[in-house]
LUMKE-259560 format. One record per residue: chain; x, y, z of N, C-alpha, C, O in turn. Coordinates in steps of 0.02 Angstrom, whole numbers. Layout:
N
+---+--------+---------+--------+---------+----------+--------+--------+---------+--------+--------+---------+--------+
! c ! n_east ! n_north !   n_up ! ca_east ! ca_north !  ca_up ! c_east ! c_north !   c_up ! o_east ! o_north !   o_up !
+---+--------+---------+--------+---------+----------+--------+--------+---------+--------+--------+---------+--------+
! A !      X !       Y !      Z !       X !        Y !      Z !      X !       Y !      Z !      X !       Y !      Z !
...
+---+--------+---------+--------+---------+----------+--------+--------+---------+--------+--------+---------+--------+
//
This chain:
87
+---+--------+---------+--------+---------+----------+--------+--------+---------+--------+--------+---------+--------+
! c ! n_east ! n_north !   n_up ! ca_east ! ca_north !  ca_up ! c_east ! c_north !   c_up ! o_east ! o_north !   o_up !
+---+--------+---------+--------+---------+----------+--------+--------+---------+--------+--------+---------+--------+
! A !   1622 !   -2147 !   -626 !    1628 !    -2112 !   -563 !   1697 !   -2122 !   -534 !   1722 !   -2178 !   -533 !
! A !   1727 !   -2068 !   -510 !    1793 !    -2072 !   -479 !   1788 !   -2106 !   -411 !   1739 !   -2097 !   -375 !
! A !   1840 !   -2145 !   -393 !    1840 !    -2173 !   -326 !   1847 !   -2117 !   -275 !   1869 !   -2062 !   -291 !
! A !   1827 !   -2132 !   -214 !    1832 !    -2083 !   -160 !   1904 !   -2059 !   -154 !   1951 !   -2098 !   -159 !
! A !   1912 !   -1994 !   -143 !    1979 !    -1968 !   -137 !   2010 !   -1987 !    -71 !   1975 !   -1993 !    -20 !
! A !   2075 !   -1998 !    -71 !    2109 !    -2013 !     -8 !   2105 !   -1951 !     37 !   2098 !   -1895 !     14 !
! A !   2108 !   -1963 !    100 !    2105 !    -1908 !    148 !   2172 !   -1870 !    146 !   2225 !   -1900 !    155 !
! A !   2167 !   -1805 !    135 !    2228 !    -1764 !    135 !   2255 !   -1757 !    206 !   2219 !   -1766 !    255 !
! A !   2319 !   -1742 !    210 !    2350 !    -1732 !    275 !   2318 !   -1672 !    310 !   2304 !   -1621 !    279 !
! A !   2307 !   -1680 !    375 !    2283 !    -1623 !    415 !   2342 !   -1575 !    425 !   2399 !   -1592 !    409 !
! A !   2328 !   -1516 !    450 !    2382 !    -1468 !    464 !   2432 !   -1498 !    513 !   2493 !   -1489 !    504 !
! A !   2408 !   -1532 !    564 !    2453 !    -1563 !    613 !   2497 !   -1617 !    581 !   2557 !   -1621 !    594 !
! A !   2467 !   -1658 !    538 !    2505 !    -1710 !    504 !   2557 !   -1679 !    457 !   2614 !   -1702 !    453 !
! A !   2537 !   -1626 !    422 !    2582 !    -1592 !    376 !   2642 !   -1564 !    415 !   2699 !   -1568 !    393 !
! A !   2629 !   -1535 !    474 !    2682 !    -1509 !    516 !   2727 !   -1565 !    542 !   2788 !   -1557 !    545 !
! A !   2697 !   -1621 !    562 !    2737 !    -1679 !    584 !   2782 !   -1704 !    528 !   2841 !   -1718 !    539 !
! A !   2753 !   -1708 !    468 !    2792 !    -1730 !    411 !   2850 !   -1681 !    398 !   2906 !   -1703 !    384 !
! A !   2836 !   -1616 !    402 !    2889 !    -1566 !    391 !   2946 !   -1576 !    440 !   3005 !   -1572 !    421 !
! A !   2930 !   -1589 !    503 !    2982 !    -1601 !    553 !   3022 !   -1663 !    539 !   3083 !   -1663 !    545 !
! A !   2988 !   -1717 !    518 !    3022 !    -1779 !    502 !   3066 !   -1771 !    440 !   3121 !   -1797 !    437 !
! A !   3041 !   -1733 !    390 !    3081 !    -1720 !    331 !   3144 !   -1681 !    350 !   3198 !   -1696 !    326 !
! A !   3136 !   -1631 !    393 !    3194 !    -1592 !    416 !   3246 !   -1637 !    450 !   3306 !   -1627 !    441 !
! A !   3222 !   -1685 !    488 !    3268 !    -1728 !    526 !   3301 !   -1783 !    484 !   3359 !   -1800 !    496 !
! A !   3265 !   -1811 !    436 !    3289 !    -1873 !    404 !   3294 !   -1872 !    328 !   3326 !   -1916 !    299 !
! A !   3264 !   -1824 !    294 !    3259 !    -1827 !    222 !   3305 !   -1777 !    187 !   3330 !   -1729 !    217 !
! A !   3315 !   -1790 !    123 !    3356 !    -1745 !     82 !   3315 !   -1686 !     56 !   3344 !   -1639 !     28 !
! A !   3250 !   -1687 !     66 !    3205 !    -1635 !     41 !   3161 !   -1607 !     96 !   3149 !   -1640 !    147 !
! A !   3137 !   -1546 !     86 !    3085 !    -1519 !    129 !   3017 !   -1536 !     98 !   3015 !   -1576 !     51 !
! A !   2963 !   -1508 !    124 !    2896 !    -1524 !     97 !   2890 !   -1509 !     23 !   2861 !   -1548 !    -14 !
! A !   2917 !   -1451 !      2 !    2913 !    -1434 !    -69 !   2950 !   -1484 !   -112 !   2926 !   -1504 !   -165 !
! A !   3009 !   -1504 !    -89 !    3047 !    -1554 !   -126 !   3012 !   -1621 !   -128 !   3013 !   -1655 !   -180 !
! A !   2981 !   -1640 !    -73 !    2942 !    -1703 !    -72 !   2886 !   -1700 !   -122 !   2875 !   -1747 !   -160 !
! A !   2850 !   -1644 !   -123 !    2794 !    -1638 !   -171 !   2820 !   -1642 !   -243 !   2788 !   -1672 !   -285 !
! A !   2877 !   -1611 !   -257 !    2906 !    -1616 !   -323 !   2925 !   -1687 !   -341 !   2911 !   -1711 !   -396 !
! A !   2957 !   -1722 !   -294 !    2976 !    -1792 !   -306 !   2915 !   -1835 !   -318 !   2914 !   -1875 !   -365 !
! A !   2864 !   -1827 !   -277 !    2804 !    -1868 !   -285 !   2767 !   -1852 !   -350 !   2739 !   -1897 !   -381 !
! A !   2765 !   -1790 !   -370 !    2734 !    -1773 !   -434 !   2772 !   -1807 !   -492 !   2741 !   -1833 !   -538 !
! A !   2838 !   -1805 !   -488 !    2878 !    -1839 !   -540 !   2864 !   -1914 !   -542 !   2859 !   -1943 !   -595 !
! A !   2858 !   -1944 !   -484 !    2843 !    -2015 !   -479 !   2774 !   -2030 !   -510 !   2767 !   -2079 !   -547 !
! A !   2725 !   -1989 !   -494 !    2656 !    -2001 !   -516 !   2649 !   -1992 !   -591 !   2611 !   -2030 !   -623 !
! A !   2684 !   -1943 !   -621 !    2675 !    -1930 !   -692 !   2726 !   -1967 !   -736 !   2726 !   -1959 !   -797 !
! A !   2769 !   -2007 !   -706 !    2818 !    -2045 !   -744 !   2781 !   -2090 !   -794 !   2725 !   -2112 !   -781 !
! A !   2812 !   -2103 !   -851 !    2778 !    -2144 !   -902 !   2766 !   -2217 !   -881 !   2725 !   -2251 !   -912 !
! A !   2800 !   -2240 !   -831 !    2790 !    -2307 !   -806 !   2785 !   -2306 !   -730 !   2798 !   -2255 !   -698 !
! A !   2768 !   -2363 !   -702 !    2763 !    -2369 !   -630 !   2832 !   -2361 !   -598 !   2881 !   -2393 !   -618 !
! A !   2836 !   -2318 !   -548 !    2897 !    -2308 !   -510 !   2881 !   -2329 !   -438 !   2849 !   -2292 !   -401 !
! A !   2903 !   -2389 !   -419 !    2886 !    -2413 !   -352 !   2923 !   -2375 !   -297 !   2976 !   -2346 !   -309 !
! A !   2894 !   -2373 !   -237 !    2928 !    -2339 !   -182 !   2999 !   -2363 !   -170 !   3042 !   -2325 !   -147 !
! A !   3013 !   -2425 !   -186 !    3081 !    -2451 !   -176 !   3131 !   -2414 !   -221 !   3191 !   -2415 !   -207 !
! A !   3107 !   -2383 !   -274 !    3151 !    -2345 !   -319 !   3160 !   -2272 !   -296 !   3214 !   -2245 !   -303 !
! A !   3107 !   -2241 !   -270 !    3112 !    -2170 !   -254 !   3122 !   -2156 !   -180 !   3146 !   -2102 !   -162 !
! A !   3105 !   -2202 !   -136 !    3113 !    -2188 !    -65 !   3186 !   -2177 !    -45 !   3200 !   -2133 !     -5 !
! A !   3233 !   -2216 !    -73 !    3304 !    -2203 !    -56 !   3328 !   -2135 !    -80 !   3377 !   -2108 !    -52 !
! A !   3296 !   -2106 !   -130 !    3313 !    -2038 !   -151 !   3290 !   -1988 !    -98 !   3325 !   -1939 !    -84 !
! A !   3233 !   -2002 !    -69 !    3205 !    -1958 !    -17 !   3246 !   -1962 !     48 !   3260 !   -1911 !     79 !
! A !   3265 !   -2022 !     68 !    3303 !    -2032 !    129 !   3366 !   -2072 !    112 !   3370 !   -2132 !    127 !
! A !   3415 !   -2039 !     81 !    3475 !    -2075 !     58 !   3514 !   -2112 !    113 !   3548 !   -2161 !    100 !
! A !   3508 !   -2087 !    174 !    3543 !    -2121 !    229 !   3497 !   -2167 !    268 !   3517 !   -2193 !    321 !
! A !   3436 !   -2176 !    243 !    3388 !    -2220 !    276 !   3359 !   -2189 !    339 !   3372 !   -2131 !    355 !
! A !   3320 !   -2229 !    374 !    3288 !    -2207 !    435 !   3317 !   -2243 !    496 !   3283 !   -2249 !    547 !
! A !   3378 !   -2266 !    490 !    3410 !    -2305 !    542 !   3414 !   -2271 !    610 !   3410 !   -2305 !    661 !
! A !   3421 !   -2205 !    610 !    3427 !    -2169 !    674 !   3358 !   -2149 !    701 !   3353 !   -2118 !    754 !
! A !   3307 !   -2165 !    665 !    3238 !    -2147 !    683 !   3207 !   -2204 !    723 !   3216 !   -2262 !    705 !
! A !   3172 !   -2188 !    778 !    3140 !    -2241 !    815 !   3083 !   -2271 !    773 !   3060 !   -2240 !    726 !
! A !   3062 !   -2331 !    791 !    3014 !    -2368 !    751 !   2948 !   -2330 !    742 !   2919 !   -2330 !    687 !
! A !   2924 !   -2298 !    794 !    2860 !    -2262 !    790 !   2866 !   -2203 !    742 !   2821 !   -2191 !    701 !
! A !   2920 !   -2166 !    746 !    2931 !    -2109 !    701 !   2941 !   -2132 !    629 !   2916 !   -2100 !    583 !
! A !   2977 !   -2187 !    620 !    2988 !    -2213 !    553 !   2922 !   -2234 !    521 !   2909 !   -2219 !    463 !
! A !   2880 !   -2268 !    560 !    2814 !    -2288 !    535 !   2771 !   -2228 !    518 !   2736 !   -2228 !    468 !
! A !   2773 !   -2178 !    561 !    2736 !    -2116 !    549 !   2760 !   -2082 !    486 !   2720 !   -2060 !    445 !
! A !   2826 !   -2078 !    477 !    2856 !    -2046 !    419 !   2833 !   -2081 !    355 !   2810 !   -2049 !    308 !
! A !   2839 !   -2147 !    353 !    2819 !    -2185 !    294 !   2745 !   -2177 !    280 !   2725 !   -2167 !    222 !
! A !   2704 !   -2181 !    331 !    2632 !    -2173 !    323 !   2614 !   -2104 !    295 !   2572 !   -2099 !    249 !
! A !   2644 !   -2052 !    321 !    2629 !    -1984 !    298 !   2652 !   -1973 !    226 !   2617 !   -1942 !    187 !
! A !   2711 !   -1999 !    210 !    2737 !    -1992 !    141 !   2691 !   -2029 !     92 !   2675 !   -2003 !     39 !
! A !   2671 !   -2089 !    110 !    2628 !    -2128 !     65 !   2559 !   -2096 !     59 !   2528 !   -2100 !      6 !
! A !   2534 !   -2066 !    112 !    2471 !    -2030 !    108 !   2477 !   -1972 !     58 !   2432 !   -1962 !     17 !
! A !   2531 !   -1934 !     62 !    2543 !    -1880 !     14 !   2545 !   -1908 !    -57 !   2516 !   -1878 !   -102 !
! A !   2578 !   -1964 !    -66 !    2583 !    -1994 !   -132 !   2515 !   -2014 !   -159 !   2499 !   -2001 !   -217 !
! A !   2473 !   -2045 !   -117 !    2406 !    -2064 !   -139 !   2364 !   -2004 !   -157 !   2325 !   -2006 !   -205 !
! A !   2370 !   -1950 !   -119 !    2332 !    -1889 !   -133 !   2352 !   -1859 !   -200 !   2310 !   -1839 !   -240 !
! A !   2417 !   -1856 !   -213 !    2441 !    -1829 !   -276 !   2418 !   -1874 !   -334 !   2396 !   -1849 !   -386 !
! A !   2425 !   -1939 !   -326 !    2403 !    -1986 !   -377 !   2329 !   -1975 !   -393 !   2309 !   -1975 !   -452 !
! A !   2288 !   -1966 !   -343 !    2217 !    -1955 !   -353 !   2205 !   -1889 !   -391 !   2165 !   -1887 !   -437 !
! A !   2240 !   -1837 !   -371 !    2230 !    -1771 !   -402 !   2253 !   -1770 !   -475 !   2222 !   -1737 !   -517 !
! A !   2307 !   -1805 !   -490 !    2334 !    -1805 !   -558 !   2292 !   -1849 !   -604 !   2284 !   -1834 !   -663 !
! A !   2266 !   -1903 !   -577 !    2225 !    -1947 !   -619 !   2155 !   -1922 !   -619 !   2111 !   -1952 !   -651 !
+---+--------+---------+--------+---------+----------+--------+--------+---------+--------+--------+---------+--------+
//
């Protein structure tokens, strides 16, 4: 039996993530999904410490703590959803 699927982002969360990606990331939502799919199907484990700097090459230094936490949480939720769907 498959484990319970992670909860997908709501429309509001997806829109929040899109705004944060526009402000801080090198990719839009489509680019993020492509990056996360590549990470998930890689032949070995690719930790967030390896791919997160690709997503936000200049870091989140100009982002307030609440927005940075929200950004990371939303990105990791997307990653878990893709991992579940691919496996």
